[in-house]
C-alpha positions as CSV (number, residue, x, y, z in Angstrom):
1,M,-10.3,6.5,49.1
2,N,-7.5,7.6,47.2
3,L,-6.6,6.5,43.6
4,G,-4.1,3.6,44.5
5,E,-6.9,2.2,46.9
6,M,-9.8,2.4,44.2
7,A,-7.1,0.6,42.0
8,Y,-6.4,-2.2,44.4
9,Y,-10.0,-2.7,45.4
10,S,-10.6,-3.0,41.5
11,T,-8.1,-5.5,40.8
12,D,-9.2,-7.6,43.8
13,Y,-12.9,-7.6,42.1
14,L,-11.5,-8.2,38.8
15,Q,-9.7,-11.2,39.8
16,H,-12.4,-12.8,41.4
17,H,-14.4,-12.6,38.4
18,K,-11.7,-14.1,35.8
19,L,-13.8,-15.3,33.4
20,R,-15.8,-12.0,32.8
21,T,-12.8,-10.0,33.0
22,F,-11.1,-12.1,30.2
23,L,-14.4,-11.9,28.0
24,T,-14.4,-8.1,28.5
25,I,-10.9,-7.4,27.7
26,L,-11.0,-10.1,24.8
27,G,-13.1,-7.4,22.7
28,I,-10.6,-4.9,23.3
29,V,-7.6,-6.9,22.5
30,V,-9.0,-8.0,19.0
31,G,-9.8,-4.3,18.5
32,I,-6.8,-2.9,19.2
33,S,-4.6,-5.9,17.7
34,S,-6.5,-5.6,14.4
35,V,-6.0,-1.7,14.0
36,I,-2.1,-2.3,14.7
37,L,-1.7,-5.2,12.4
38,L,-3.5,-3.6,9.5
39,V,-2.2,0.1,10.0
40,G,1.6,-1.8,10.3
41,L,1.2,-4.3,7.1
42,V,-0.3,-1.3,5.0
43,Q,2.5,1.3,6.3
44,G,4.7,-1.7,5.4
45,L,3.4,-2.1,1.9
46,K,3.7,1.6,1.2
47,V,7.6,1.5,2.7
48,D,8.0,-1.1,-0.3
49,I,6.4,0.5,-2.8
50,L,8.1,3.8,-2.3
51,K,11.6,1.6,-2.2
52,Q,10.6,0.4,-5.8
53,L,9.8,4.2,-6.7
54,E,13.5,5.3,-6.0
55,D,14.4,2.8,-8.4
56,F,12.0,4.2,-11.3
57,G,14.3,7.3,-11.0
58,P,14.4,10.7,-9.6
59,R,14.5,12.3,-12.8
60,T,12.6,10.2,-14.9
61,I,9.5,11.3,-16.8
62,I,7.5,8.8,-19.1
63,I,4.8,10.2,-21.4
64,S,1.7,7.7,-22.2
65,P,-1.1,8.0,-24.7
66,A,-3.7,7.8,-21.8
67,S,-5.7,9.9,-19.9
68,A,-4.8,10.4,-16.3
69,T,-8.0,8.6,-15.1
70,G,-6.9,5.5,-16.8
71,S,-6.6,2.1,-15.3
72,A,-3.2,0.8,-14.2
73,G,-1.4,-1.5,-16.7
74,S,1.5,-3.5,-17.4
75,G,2.9,-1.5,-19.9
76,M,5.9,0.9,-19.4
77,S,3.5,3.9,-19.3
78,S,1.8,2.2,-16.3
79,F,-1.5,2.9,-17.9
80,V,-3.9,1.4,-20.2
81,P,-4.2,3.7,-23.1
82,T,-8.0,5.2,-22.8
83,K,-7.7,7.9,-25.6
84,G,-5.2,9.5,-28.0
85,K,-2.2,8.6,-29.6
86,L,1.3,9.7,-29.6
87,F,3.7,9.9,-33.0
88,E,7.3,10.0,-33.4
89,K,6.6,13.8,-34.4
90,D,5.9,14.4,-30.5
91,Y,9.0,12.8,-29.7
92,E,11.2,14.6,-32.0
93,R,9.4,17.9,-30.6
94,I,10.1,17.0,-27.0
95,K,13.5,16.0,-27.9
96,R,14.2,19.9,-28.0
97,L,14.2,20.0,-24.1
98,P,17.6,21.6,-23.1
99,D,17.5,19.5,-20.0
100,I,17.3,15.9,-21.5
101,Q,20.1,13.4,-20.7
102,S,18.8,10.5,-22.6
103,I,15.4,9.8,-24.6
104,T,14.0,6.9,-26.0
105,K,10.4,5.9,-27.6
106,I,9.2,2.9,-27.1
107,I,6.4,1.0,-29.1
108,S,5.0,-2.1,-26.9
109,S,1.8,-4.6,-27.5
110,Q,0.9,-7.9,-26.1
111,A,1.5,-10.7,-28.3
112,T,1.8,-14.7,-28.1
113,L,5.2,-16.2,-27.4
114,T,6.4,-19.4,-28.3
115,F,9.2,-21.3,-27.2
116,K,9.3,-25.1,-27.9
117,N,5.5,-26.0,-28.9
118,E,4.6,-23.9,-26.0
119,S,2.8,-20.6,-26.1
120,I,1.9,-18.2,-23.2
121,S,0.9,-14.5,-23.6
122,G,3.5,-11.6,-22.9
123,S,4.4,-8.0,-23.2
124,V,6.7,-6.9,-26.1
125,Y,8.8,-3.8,-26.1
126,G,10.2,-2.5,-29.4
127,I,13.2,-0.4,-28.0
128,E,15.7,2.0,-29.3
129,A,18.8,-0.4,-28.4
130,G,21.4,1.9,-26.3
131,L,18.9,4.6,-25.7
132,F,16.8,2.5,-23.7
133,D,19.0,1.1,-21.2
134,D,20.5,4.9,-20.5
135,T,17.1,5.5,-18.9
136,V,16.2,2.4,-17.5
137,P,18.9,0.5,-15.3
138,V,19.4,-2.8,-17.0
139,E,21.4,-5.7,-15.2
140,V,21.8,-8.8,-17.5
141,D,21.7,-12.3,-15.7
142,S,23.2,-14.4,-19.1
143,G,24.2,-12.7,-22.7
144,R,24.0,-9.2,-23.6
145,F,21.6,-6.6,-24.2
146,L,20.2,-5.1,-27.3
147,E,22.5,-3.2,-29.4
148,T,22.4,-0.7,-31.9
149,S,22.8,-2.8,-34.9
150,D,20.8,-5.8,-33.9
151,R,18.0,-7.2,-35.8
152,G,15.7,-10.4,-35.3
153,I,17.5,-10.4,-31.8
154,A,15.2,-10.4,-28.6
155,G,16.1,-9.9,-24.5
156,L,14.1,-11.5,-22.2
157,G,13.1,-10.5,-18.6
158,H,13.4,-13.2,-15.8
159,D,9.7,-13.9,-15.5
160,I,9.6,-14.5,-19.5
161,A,12.5,-16.8,-19.6
162,T,11.5,-19.0,-16.7
163,G,7.4,-18.8,-17.7
164,F,7.7,-21.9,-19.8
165,E,8.1,-25.4,-18.9
166,T,11.6,-25.4,-19.9
167,D,13.7,-22.2,-18.9
168,V,14.7,-20.1,-22.2
169,Q,18.6,-20.0,-22.3
170,T,20.4,-17.5,-24.6
171,Q,20.9,-18.6,-28.1
172,S,17.8,-20.1,-27.8
173,S,14.9,-19.3,-30.6
174,I,11.4,-17.8,-29.5
175,Y,8.4,-17.2,-31.8
176,I,6.9,-13.5,-31.3
177,S,3.6,-13.5,-33.2
178,E,4.9,-16.6,-35.0
179,K,8.1,-14.4,-36.2
180,K,11.4,-16.1,-35.0
181,F,13.6,-14.0,-32.7
182,K,17.2,-15.3,-31.3
183,V,17.5,-14.8,-27.7
184,I,20.7,-12.6,-27.1
185,G,20.2,-12.1,-23.3
186,V,18.1,-12.6,-20.2
187,L,17.8,-10.3,-17.6
188,K,18.0,-10.6,-13.7
189,P,14.8,-10.1,-11.7
190,T,14.1,-6.9,-10.4
191,G,10.6,-7.3,-8.6
192,N,10.0,-3.3,-9.4
193,S,6.4,-2.7,-10.7
194,F,7.2,0.6,-11.6
195,A,9.6,-0.4,-14.4
196,P,8.3,-4.0,-15.1
197,M,11.2,-5.5,-16.9
198,D,11.0,-9.0,-15.8
199,S,7.7,-9.8,-17.4
200,V,8.7,-8.3,-21.1
201,V,10.7,-9.3,-24.1
202,F,12.8,-6.4,-25.8
203,I,13.2,-6.2,-29.4
204,P,14.3,-3.7,-31.9
205,F,12.5,-0.7,-32.6
206,D,12.0,-1.4,-36.0
207,D,11.3,-4.9,-35.7
208,A,8.9,-4.0,-33.3
209,R,7.3,-1.5,-36.3
210,S,7.1,-4.5,-38.5
211,L,5.8,-6.8,-36.2
212,F,3.1,-4.5,-35.3
213,N,2.5,-2.6,-38.3
214,N,-1.1,-3.7,-38.4
215,S,-2.4,-2.4,-35.1
216,L,-0.6,1.0,-35.4
217,V,-1.3,3.9,-37.6
218,E,1.8,5.6,-39.3
219,G,4.4,7.3,-37.2
220,E,2.6,5.8,-33.8
221,I,4.5,5.0,-31.0
222,S,3.5,3.7,-27.3
223,A,5.2,5.8,-25.2
224,I,8.2,8.0,-24.7
225,R,10.7,7.7,-21.9
226,L,13.4,10.5,-20.8
227,T,15.7,10.9,-17.9
228,L,17.0,14.6,-17.3
229,K,20.4,16.1,-16.7
230,E,21.5,16.4,-12.8
231,G,20.1,19.5,-10.9
232,S,17.3,19.8,-13.7
233,D,13.6,20.8,-12.5
234,V,11.4,17.5,-12.9
235,D,8.2,19.6,-12.3
236,A,9.1,22.8,-14.3
237,D,10.4,20.0,-17.3
238,A,7.4,18.0,-17.0
239,E,5.3,20.9,-17.3
240,W,7.0,22.3,-20.5
241,I,6.6,18.9,-22.3
242,T,2.7,19.1,-21.0
243,D,2.5,22.4,-22.8
244,Q,4.3,21.2,-26.0
245,L,2.0,18.0,-26.3
246,M,-1.1,19.8,-25.5
247,A,-0.2,22.4,-28.0
248,S,0.6,19.7,-30.8
249,H,-2.7,17.4,-29.8
250,R,-4.7,20.8,-29.9
251,V,-6.3,19.5,-26.4
252,T,-6.8,21.7,-23.3
253,N,-5.9,20.6,-19.9
254,D,-9.5,19.0,-19.3
255,T,-9.3,17.2,-22.3
256,K,-5.9,16.0,-22.7
257,D,-5.2,12.3,-24.3
258,F,-1.6,11.5,-22.9
259,T,-0.1,11.6,-19.3
260,V,3.2,13.2,-18.3
261,I,4.5,10.5,-15.6
262,T,6.9,12.0,-13.0
263,P,8.3,10.6,-9.5
264,K,5.8,13.2,-7.9
265,F,2.8,11.9,-9.7
266,I,3.2,8.7,-9.1
267,N,3.9,9.5,-5.6
268,D,1.3,11.8,-5.2
269,R,-1.6,9.0,-6.5
270,F,0.0,6.1,-4.6
271,T,0.1,8.3,-1.2
272,T,-3.8,9.0,-1.8
273,V,-4.7,5.8,-2.2
274,M,-2.5,4.2,0.7
275,D,-4.0,6.7,2.8
276,L,-7.7,6.1,1.9
277,L,-6.8,2.3,2.3
278,T,-5.2,2.8,5.9
279,L,-8.4,4.9,7.0
280,F,-10.8,2.4,5.4
281,L,-9.4,-0.6,7.3
282,S,-8.9,1.1,10.6
283,A,-12.3,1.9,10.7
284,I,-13.4,-1.6,9.9
285,A,-11.1,-2.6,12.7
286,S,-12.5,0.0,15.1
287,I,-15.8,-1.9,15.0
288,S,-14.7,-4.3,17.0
289,L,-13.4,-1.7,19.6
290,I,-16.8,-0.3,19.5
291,V,-17.9,-4.0,20.2
292,G,-15.3,-4.0,23.1
293,G,-16.5,-0.8,24.5
294,I,-20.1,-1.7,24.8
295,G,-18.7,-5.2,26.1
296,I,-17.0,-3.3,29.0
297,M,-20.0,-1.0,29.5
298,N,-22.5,-4.4,29.9
299,T,-19.8,-5.7,32.5
300,M,-19.8,-2.5,34.6
301,F,-23.9,-2.2,34.7
302,M,-23.7,-6.2,36.0
303,S,-20.9,-5.1,38.1
304,V,-23.4,-2.0,39.8
305,L,-26.1,-4.5,40.0
306,E,-24.0,-7.3,41.8
307,R,-22.6,-5.0,44.4
308,R,-25.3,-2.7,45.2
309,R,-25.2,-3.9,49.4
310,E,-21.4,-3.4,48.8
311,I,-22.1,0.3,47.5
312,G,-24.8,0.8,50.2
313,T,-22.2,-0.6,52.7
314,M,-19.6,1.8,51.7
315,K,-22.1,4.9,51.5
316,A,-22.9,3.7,55.2
317,I,-19.4,4.0,56.3
318,G,-18.5,7.4,54.8
319,A,-17.7,6.9,50.9
320,T,-19.0,10.3,49.0
321,T,-20.9,9.9,45.9
322,E,-17.7,11.2,44.0
323,Q,-16.0,8.4,45.5
324,I,-18.1,5.9,44.1
325,R,-18.3,7.3,40.9
326,N,-14.6,7.5,40.4
327,L,-14.4,3.6,42.0
328,F,-16.0,2.4,39.2
329,I,-14.6,4.7,36.5
330,V,-11.3,3.7,37.6
331,E,-12.2,-0.1,37.5
332,S,-13.3,0.4,33.8
333,G,-10.4,2.4,32.8
334,M,-8.1,-0.6,34.3
335,L,-10.0,-2.4,31.7
336,G,-9.5,-0.9,28.8
337,F,-5.8,-0.5,29.6
338,A,-5.2,-3.9,30.2
339,G,-6.8,-4.8,26.6
340,G,-4.9,-2.0,25.1
341,A,-1.9,-3.4,26.4
342,I,-2.4,-7.1,25.7
343,G,-3.9,-6.2,22.5
344,L,-0.2,-4.2,21.5
345,L,1.8,-7.1,22.8
346,T,-0.3,-9.5,20.6
347,A,-0.1,-6.9,17.6
348,V,3.9,-7.0,18.1
349,G,4.1,-10.7,18.4
350,I,2.1,-11.4,15.3
351,G,4.0,-8.4,13.4
352,Y,7.2,-10.2,14.2
353,A,6.0,-13.7,13.2
354,L,5.0,-12.0,9.8
355,I,8.4,-10.2,9.4
356,F,10.2,-13.7,10.0
357,L,8.0,-16.5,8.4
358,F,6.6,-14.4,5.2
359,N,9.4,-11.8,4.9
360,L,6.9,-9.1,4.8
361,T,7.7,-5.3,5.9
362,F,5.9,-4.3,8.6
363,V,6.0,-0.9,10.1
364,F,5.4,-0.5,13.9
365,D,4.3,3.4,13.9
366,P,4.6,4.9,17.5
367,L,1.5,7.6,16.9
368,V,-0.7,4.2,16.1
369,I,0.9,2.1,19.1
370,G,0.3,5.3,21.4
371,G,-2.8,6.4,19.9
372,S,-4.1,2.8,20.3
373,I,-3.5,2.7,23.9
374,A,-4.7,6.0,24.7
375,F,-8.3,5.0,22.7
376,S,-8.4,1.9,24.5
377,I,-8.2,3.6,28.1
378,T,-10.5,6.6,27.1
379,L,-12.9,3.9,25.7
380,G,-12.7,1.8,29.3
381,L,-13.3,5.5,30.9
382,V,-16.4,6.5,28.6
383,S,-18.0,2.9,28.9
384,G,-17.8,2.8,32.5
385,T,-19.1,6.5,33.1
386,K,-22.8,5.9,32.9
387,P,-22.5,2.7,35.2
388,A,-20.5,4.7,37.5
389,I,-22.9,7.4,37.9
390,D,-25.9,5.0,38.3
391,A,-23.6,3.3,41.1
392,A,-23.0,7.0,43.0
393,K,-26.9,7.7,42.8
394,I,-27.7,4.3,45.0
395,D,-29.5,5.4,47.8
396,P,-27.4,3.3,50.8
397,I,-30.6,2.3,52.8
398,E,-32.4,0.8,49.6
399,A,-29.1,-0.8,48.6
400,L,-28.6,-2.4,52.0
401,R,-32.1,-3.9,51.9
402,Y,-31.2,-5.3,48.3
403,E,-30.9,-9.3,48.2
């Protein structure tokens, strides 16, 4: 009995037990499709965020008064200050770096925003007009952005402008912590979480100093943002900044009270988190594959029990122990392959549906797809090995007596 005959014989048997075959395959289908879908969604999320990271700027550095273990926040620094402070003297010290193309200091805080008797909470950034937009790409939807001579003027991110019952228009007045500001411009939506322009109110730096004076010590600032010249070594410059601030703050690398954020810093942190998330979700989805493997093993044991006389007959007419064993291994492998193939088709169908219906980014990773199919076949072969060995050991005389 060759491999083709084994496959034909097994196919014929499985077709005569359609419901059992379907239920056995279903466990593998659920497991394979779950793994491909979850990994595809996570990889799609990774692609989206890396695309946003490109907008962050490959030569951008942000200095934040936060430890590297600080929790993510909504401020320009992307970290909630956990200890330490930055001061204007730090800003002046860093400005000595020869590779700087542009640099700005920022004061940021949460404040109550009031428009037409409606109040919401929002982030307020005090910026150096004319310098800030050199380090952050600013696209204005209406009006204009802040200029150096402005006072009592505000520029609104898209989400802030549309966050009230009535959209805020240019030339309107908005109150920030009960102080009146004239809206000079509204920005276009960016959707970028690394440069959260959409959910921010921008005001002149001196106005922010006056507005938040009670919560700041003398000379304190919230963050420093800079862009390096083309061709600069970002990592080397970031290390120089770190050394300068460590000396100024009199801290060591283990006790430093600030974070120097570079594109590589964000990418490394993000990649680590996404890889762990992918591993975790894949492990969860793999549980259904294990259940599917148990289902195949159970089905094969039942098949061996039902076909004892058949096995005895095959042995009586000359089938060898190895042929009987291989017959059942081929059958279990076919169950695994069928489950993997249908699971793949199911995942592809759902993946494209998510793309077209919800505009999600979904990544069909060839390694994941190929690995899932290979794993499903291997799972089928392994699950069927013990029943196949038991079938091969059946005594033909005893089997022919079996009712």
